[in-house]
C-alpha positions in Angstrom: 6.1 -76.3 4.4 3.5 -79.0 4.0 0.6 -79.8 6.2 1.3 -82.6 8.7 -0.5 -85.9 8.0 -2.7 -86.8 11.0 -2.3 -90.3 12.4 -4.2 -92.3 15.0 -3.3 -94.7 17.8 -4.4 -97.5 15.4 -1.9 -96.2 12.8 0.9 -96.4 15.4 -0.1 -99.9 16.5 -0.1 -101.1 12.9 3.3 -99.5 12.2 6.4 -101.7 11.6 9.3 -101.6 14.0 12.5 -100.9 12.0 16.0 -102.0 13.1 18.7 -99.5 12.8 22.4 -98.9 13.5 24.0 -95.8 14.8 26.2 -94.2 12.1 26.9 -90.9 13.9 25.7 -89.1 17.0 27.0 -85.6 17.7 26.7 -83.3 20.6 24.9 -79.9 20.2 26.7 -77.3 22.2 24.9 -74.2 23.7 26.3 -71.3 25.6 23.8 -70.0 28.2 23.5 -66.4 29.3 24.6 -67.4 32.8 27.9 -68.6 31.5 27.2 -72.4 31.5 27.9 -74.5 28.5 25.3 -77.2 27.8 26.1 -80.2 25.6 23.0 -82.1 24.4 22.7 -85.3 22.4 19.6 -87.0 21.1 19.8 -90.8 21.2 17.3 -92.8 19.1 16.1 -95.8 21.0 13.5 -97.2 18.6 12.0 -96.5 15.1 8.6 -97.3 13.7 7.4 -96.8 10.1 3.8 -96.1 9.7 1.6 -97.2 6.8 1.0 -93.5 5.9 3.0 -91.1 3.8 3.7 -87.4 3.7 2.3 -85.4 0.8 5.7 -85.6 -1.0 5.4 -89.4 -0.9 8.0 -90.1 1.9 7.0 -92.6 4.6 6.2 -91.3 8.1 8.6 -92.5 10.8 8.1 -92.2 14.5 11.0 -92.4 16.9 11.5 -92.9 20.6 14.5 -91.1 21.9 16.4 -90.0 25.0 18.1 -86.7 25.5 21.5 -86.7 27.2 22.4 -83.4 28.8 25.8 -82.4 30.2 26.9 -79.1 31.7 30.5 -77.9 31.3 32.1 -74.7 32.3 29.5 -74.0 35.0 30.4 -70.7 36.7 31.5 -71.3 40.3 28.8 -68.9 41.6 26.2 -71.4 40.4 27.8 -74.5 41.9 26.8 -76.0 45.3 28.9 -78.3 47.4 28.5 -81.9 46.2 26.4 -84.1 48.5 28.0 -87.1 50.1 27.0 -90.4 48.5 24.5 -92.5 50.4 26.0 -95.7 48.9 28.4 -97.5 51.0 31.7 -98.7 49.5 32.0 -102.4 48.7 
């Protein structure tokens, strides 16, 4: 494992925004000890390439991302009664 390359706020400011397209995004699935199944997906929202490189010569990329989390198969003993919506129907 190589040593991380340090970078500064100035390095980030000078980085180049890189456009991208989604090729594939998959869910990671986890079974919790309480019986709940979690599905988690990381969604990349932006990519920036710095003007620095790792020791192996590869460029350093920073990403902004959002985690999407869903619960499925939640045991009934953990569930509460759903709250009524405060939004009025149209």
